[in-house]
C-alpha positions as CSV (number, residue, x, y, z in Angstrom):
1,M,-5.8,12.0,-2.4
2,K,-5.8,8.2,-2.7
3,I,-2.4,6.6,-2.2
4,G,-1.7,2.8,-2.8
5,L,1.2,0.8,-1.5
6,I,3.1,-1.9,-3.3
7,G,4.7,-4.3,-0.8
8,Y,3.9,-4.9,2.9
9,G,7.3,-6.1,4.2
10,K,9.2,-4.2,6.9
11,G,9.5,-1.1,4.7
12,G,5.9,-0.9,3.5
13,R,4.4,-1.9,6.9
14,F,6.5,0.4,9.2
15,F,8.0,3.2,7.1
16,H,5.1,4.0,4.7
17,A,1.8,2.7,5.9
18,P,1.7,4.6,9.3
19,L,2.6,7.9,7.5
20,I,0.1,7.4,4.6
21,A,-2.6,6.5,7.2
22,S,-1.8,9.6,9.3
23,M,-1.8,12.2,6.5
24,P,-4.7,14.7,6.5
25,G,-6.6,14.7,3.2
26,T,-5.2,11.3,2.3
27,T,-6.9,7.9,1.9
28,F,-4.8,4.8,2.3
29,A,-6.3,3.2,-0.8
30,G,-4.9,-0.4,-0.7
31,V,-1.9,-2.6,-0.6
32,V,-0.5,-5.0,-3.3
33,T,0.7,-8.2,-1.7
34,T,0.1,-11.8,-2.5
35,S,1.6,-13.2,0.7
36,P,-1.0,-14.7,3.0
37,E,1.0,-13.7,6.1
38,R,1.3,-10.1,5.0
39,R,-2.3,-9.9,4.1
40,Q,-3.1,-11.0,7.6
41,D,-0.8,-8.3,8.9
42,L,-2.6,-5.8,6.8
43,K,-6.0,-6.9,8.1
44,E,-4.8,-6.6,11.7
45,D,-3.1,-3.2,11.2
46,Y,-5.7,-1.6,8.9
47,P,-9.0,-3.6,8.7
48,K,-10.6,-1.2,6.2
49,V,-7.7,-1.2,3.7
50,A,-8.1,-3.7,0.8
51,A,-5.4,-6.0,-0.5
52,F,-4.8,-6.4,-4.2
53,D,-3.1,-9.0,-6.3
54,S,-1.4,-6.6,-8.7
55,M,-0.6,-3.0,-9.3
56,A,-3.0,-3.0,-12.3
57,D,-5.8,-4.1,-10.0
58,L,-4.9,-1.3,-7.5
59,V,-4.8,1.4,-10.1
60,N,-8.1,0.2,-11.7
61,A,-9.7,0.5,-8.3
62,G,-8.7,4.2,-8.3
63,V,-5.5,5.8,-6.9
64,D,-3.8,9.1,-7.3
65,A,-0.3,7.8,-6.6
66,V,1.5,4.6,-5.7
67,V,4.5,3.8,-3.4
68,I,6.9,1.0,-4.3
69,S,8.3,-0.7,-1.2
70,T,9.6,-4.1,-2.4
71,P,13.1,-5.7,-2.5
72,L,15.5,-4.0,-4.9
73,A,15.5,-6.8,-7.4
74,S,11.8,-6.3,-8.2
75,R,11.7,-2.5,-7.9
76,H,12.8,-1.4,-11.4
77,A,10.1,-3.3,-13.2
78,L,7.4,-2.0,-10.8
79,I,8.5,1.6,-11.2
80,L,8.4,1.2,-15.0
81,Q,4.9,-0.3,-14.7
82,A,3.6,2.6,-12.6
83,I,5.2,5.1,-15.1
84,E,3.5,3.3,-18.1
85,L,0.2,3.4,-16.2
86,G,0.7,7.2,-15.9
87,V,0.5,7.2,-12.1
88,P,2.7,9.4,-9.9
89,V,5.1,7.1,-8.1
90,I,7.3,7.1,-5.0
91,S,10.2,4.6,-4.9
92,D,11.8,3.3,-1.8
93,K,15.6,3.6,-1.7
94,P,17.9,2.4,-3.0
95,F,16.3,3.7,-6.1
96,A,18.2,1.4,-8.5
97,P,21.1,-1.0,-8.4
98,N,23.3,1.3,-10.4
99,A,23.4,4.8,-11.9
100,E,22.6,3.5,-15.4
101,D,19.3,1.9,-14.3
102,A,18.5,5.0,-12.2
103,Q,18.9,7.3,-15.2
104,A,16.8,5.0,-17.4
105,L,13.9,5.3,-14.9
106,V,14.2,9.1,-14.8
107,D,14.2,9.2,-18.6
108,A,11.1,7.0,-18.8
109,A,9.2,9.2,-16.3
110,E,10.2,12.3,-18.2
111,R,9.0,10.9,-21.5
112,R,5.6,10.0,-20.0
113,G,5.4,13.2,-17.9
114,V,5.0,11.2,-14.7
115,L,6.0,12.5,-11.3
116,L,8.8,10.3,-9.9
117,S,10.0,10.7,-6.3
118,V,12.4,8.8,-4.1
119,Y,11.7,8.2,-0.4
120,Q,14.6,9.8,1.3
121,N,12.7,10.2,4.6
122,R,15.9,10.7,6.6
123,R,16.2,14.2,5.2
124,W,13.5,14.9,7.9
125,D,15.3,13.2,10.8
126,S,15.5,15.4,13.9
127,D,19.3,15.2,14.0
128,F,19.8,16.0,10.3
129,L,17.4,18.9,10.5
130,T,19.4,20.2,13.5
131,V,22.7,19.9,11.5
132,R,21.1,21.8,8.5
133,K,19.9,24.6,10.9
134,L,23.3,25.0,12.5
135,I,25.0,25.1,9.2
136,D,22.5,27.5,7.6
137,Q,22.7,29.9,10.6
138,G,26.5,29.9,10.5
139,V,26.8,28.6,14.1
140,L,29.6,26.2,13.1
141,G,31.3,28.6,10.8
142,Q,33.0,27.2,7.7
143,I,32.5,23.5,7.6
144,T,35.7,21.4,7.0
145,R,34.7,17.9,7.9
146,F,31.4,16.1,8.0
147,E,31.1,12.7,9.7
148,S,27.9,10.6,9.5
149,R,27.2,7.1,10.7
150,V,24.4,4.6,10.8
151,E,25.8,1.6,12.7
152,R,23.9,-1.3,14.2
153,Y,24.5,-4.8,15.5
154,T,22.0,-7.0,13.6
155,P,23.8,-10.2,12.5
156,S,20.7,-11.4,10.8
157,S,21.2,-8.7,8.1
158,V,24.5,-10.0,7.0
159,G,24.2,-11.3,3.4
160,K,20.7,-9.9,3.0
161,E,20.1,-9.1,-0.6
162,S,16.8,-7.2,-0.4
163,G,18.5,-3.8,-0.2
164,G,21.5,-4.6,-2.3
165,G,23.9,-4.6,0.6
166,V,24.5,-2.0,3.3
167,L,26.3,0.4,1.0
168,R,23.4,0.6,-1.3
169,D,20.8,0.5,1.5
170,L,22.0,2.7,4.3
171,G,24.6,4.4,2.1
172,S,21.8,5.8,-0.1
173,H,20.7,7.9,2.9
174,L,24.1,9.0,4.0
175,I,25.3,10.0,0.6
176,D,22.1,11.8,-0.2
177,Q,22.4,13.8,3.0
178,A,26.1,14.7,2.3
179,L,25.3,15.8,-1.3
180,L,22.3,17.8,-0.1
181,L,24.5,19.7,2.5
182,F,27.7,20.2,0.5
183,G,27.0,19.7,-3.2
184,P,28.6,17.3,-5.7
185,A,31.5,15.0,-4.9
186,K,34.6,15.1,-7.1
187,R,36.6,12.3,-5.5
188,V,35.5,9.0,-3.9
189,Y,37.4,6.5,-1.8
190,A,35.7,3.5,-0.1
191,E,36.2,0.3,1.9
192,L,33.7,-2.5,2.0
193,E,33.2,-5.4,4.4
194,F,32.0,-8.8,3.1
195,A,31.2,-12.1,4.8
196,T,32.2,-14.2,1.8
197,L,35.0,-14.2,-0.8
198,Q,32.5,-13.6,-3.6
199,K,32.1,-10.0,-2.4
200,T,28.6,-9.6,-3.6
201,V,26.6,-8.3,-0.6
202,D,28.5,-6.0,1.8
203,H,27.6,-5.7,5.4
204,G,29.7,-2.6,6.2
205,F,31.3,0.4,4.5
206,F,33.4,3.5,4.9
207,V,33.2,6.1,2.2
208,S,35.2,9.3,1.9
209,L,34.0,12.1,-0.3
210,I,35.8,15.2,-1.4
211,H,33.1,17.7,-2.4
212,A,33.7,20.3,-5.1
213,S,32.9,22.9,-2.3
214,G,36.0,21.7,-0.5
215,V,34.3,19.9,2.4
216,T,35.4,16.3,3.3
217,S,32.6,13.8,4.2
218,H,33.4,10.6,6.0
219,L,30.5,8.2,6.0
220,W,30.2,4.8,7.9
221,G,27.5,2.1,7.8
222,S,27.4,-1.3,9.4
223,C,25.1,-4.1,10.6
224,L,27.9,-5.7,12.7
225,Q,29.1,-2.8,14.9
226,N,28.9,-3.4,18.6
227,A,30.1,0.0,19.6
228,Q,28.5,2.7,17.5
229,G,30.2,6.1,16.9
230,P,28.3,9.4,17.0
231,R,25.5,9.7,14.5
232,F,26.9,13.1,13.3
233,R,30.1,15.0,14.1
234,V,30.4,18.2,12.1
235,N,33.5,20.3,12.4
236,G,33.6,24.0,11.5
237,S,35.8,27.0,12.0
238,K,33.6,28.2,15.0
239,G,33.0,24.8,16.7
240,C,31.8,21.2,16.5
241,Y,28.4,19.6,16.7
242,T,28.0,16.0,17.8
243,V,24.9,13.8,18.4
244,D,24.6,10.2,19.4
245,G,21.9,7.6,18.5
246,L,19.3,7.5,15.7
247,D,16.3,9.8,15.2
248,G,13.4,8.3,17.2
249,Q,10.9,8.0,14.4
250,E,12.1,4.6,13.3
251,A,11.8,3.1,16.8
252,A,8.4,4.7,17.1
253,T,7.0,3.1,13.9
254,L,8.5,-0.3,14.8
255,A,6.7,0.0,18.1
256,G,3.4,0.5,16.4
257,L,3.1,4.2,16.9
258,S,2.4,6.8,14.2
259,P,2.1,10.5,13.7
260,K,-1.7,10.1,14.0
261,S,-1.5,8.3,17.3
262,E,1.2,10.5,18.8
263,G,0.1,13.9,17.6
264,E,2.4,16.7,18.8
265,R,4.7,14.2,20.5
266,W,5.7,12.7,17.1
267,G,9.3,13.4,16.2
268,V,10.2,15.2,19.5
269,E,13.5,14.1,21.0
270,E,13.8,14.2,24.8
271,H,16.5,16.4,26.3
272,R,18.9,13.5,27.1
273,R,19.1,12.7,23.4
274,W,20.0,16.2,22.3
275,G,23.5,16.8,20.8
276,W,26.3,19.1,21.9
277,F,28.1,22.2,20.6
278,E,31.7,22.4,21.6
279,Q,34.4,25.0,21.1
280,G,37.6,24.6,23.2
281,E,36.5,24.3,26.8
282,H,32.9,25.5,26.1
283,R,30.3,22.8,25.8
284,E,26.5,23.2,25.7
285,R,23.4,21.2,24.7
286,V,21.8,21.9,21.4
287,P,18.0,21.4,21.3
288,S,17.1,19.0,18.5
289,E,14.7,20.0,15.8
290,R,11.4,18.0,15.6
291,G,11.7,15.1,13.2
292,C,8.9,15.0,10.6
293,W,8.9,12.2,8.1
294,T,5.4,13.2,7.2
295,E,6.8,16.3,5.6
296,F,7.9,14.2,2.6
297,Y,4.4,13.1,2.0
298,R,3.0,16.6,2.5
299,Q,5.3,18.0,-0.1
300,F,4.6,15.0,-2.4
301,Q,0.9,15.7,-2.2
302,E,1.5,19.3,-3.2
303,A,3.7,18.2,-6.1
304,V,1.0,15.9,-7.4
305,M,-1.5,18.7,-7.3
306,S,1.1,21.0,-9.1
307,Q,1.2,23.2,-6.0
308,G,4.8,22.5,-5.0
309,R,8.1,20.9,-5.9
310,N,9.0,17.3,-5.8
311,P,10.4,16.6,-2.3
312,V,13.1,14.4,-3.6
313,D,13.7,14.6,-7.4
314,A,14.7,11.3,-8.9
315,R,17.6,13.1,-10.6
316,E,19.1,13.6,-7.2
317,A,18.9,9.9,-6.7
318,V,20.9,9.4,-9.9
319,A,23.6,11.7,-8.6
320,S,23.7,9.5,-5.4
321,A,23.8,6.3,-7.5
322,K,26.9,7.6,-9.3
323,V,28.7,8.1,-6.0
324,L,27.6,4.6,-4.8
325,D,28.9,3.1,-8.1
326,A,32.2,4.9,-7.6
327,A,32.4,3.8,-4.0
328,R,32.0,0.1,-5.0
329,V,34.7,0.5,-7.8
330,S,37.0,2.2,-5.3
331,A,36.6,-0.6,-2.7
332,L,37.0,-3.5,-5.2
333,E,39.9,-1.9,-7.1
334,G,41.7,-0.3,-4.2
335,R,41.9,3.2,-5.6
336,V,40.4,6.7,-5.5
337,V,37.8,7.4,-8.1
338,E,37.5,10.8,-9.8
339,L,34.0,12.0,-10.8
């Protein structure tokens, strides 16, 4: 399968290219970028992968699917272009700036019969896979409260518009995970942090969801947090699971590693990074599941060949976008939003 990549910034270079180049039975067919600096990066990273000026040029050269990894402002038009060209497409997250635009993209893909997927790679983080396993096996009992955080200290990200703000960017992951675990949200409350009075691009958020299933989710994201809280804290009737730090796959790709270079070591968390199960005075380590971002691409390949389901259906991204819209309304208007 030949897969082409649109955009070679941080997302394309570190979160897509290493995975595409590592997949068995896949050819990294080319990259669309007109930036001389990024073309030079591509040449150094993948000398045999061609650069193209436009998506049309890339598709004409022959691809079975394209990945859109560009800033949010340009993403909508590029996804529509891929749909019109009849090419299966993966969109980076956030999928769209609002739920209305997200639904329009889904409708366009369905009219053309084009497979449209959203790159929610953090469904295959080691810590999230561990949480899912503990819940599915009933180890924690009936879940009452789910806490999830992605907090960093990166002041250079404040005011950055490429992802639409931290709520749209990081929040897309956290809300997707919460909805996947506990189903639709019926009530949303949120607080946002802004660097300017205009309140356009947020750099931090807190979102509370009341799910129809009865579970409460508390979600945090920030790029100005010096003291990060636990990545997950999941409370149930039989105990609590906590884990600190982020899944190691991001750090690995940023360090120039890949599933191909690391082999069986890829996605494995060392013992010191495992989480804890606690109930009263009892406390024990919980071995982390192996992270596997490549699983998204494996399932996508099967879906393109009509041998499996879409790993992340774009309609799920519409549901997340509705929650993100409600969160912004809640924060700006100071009220709880009913869905």
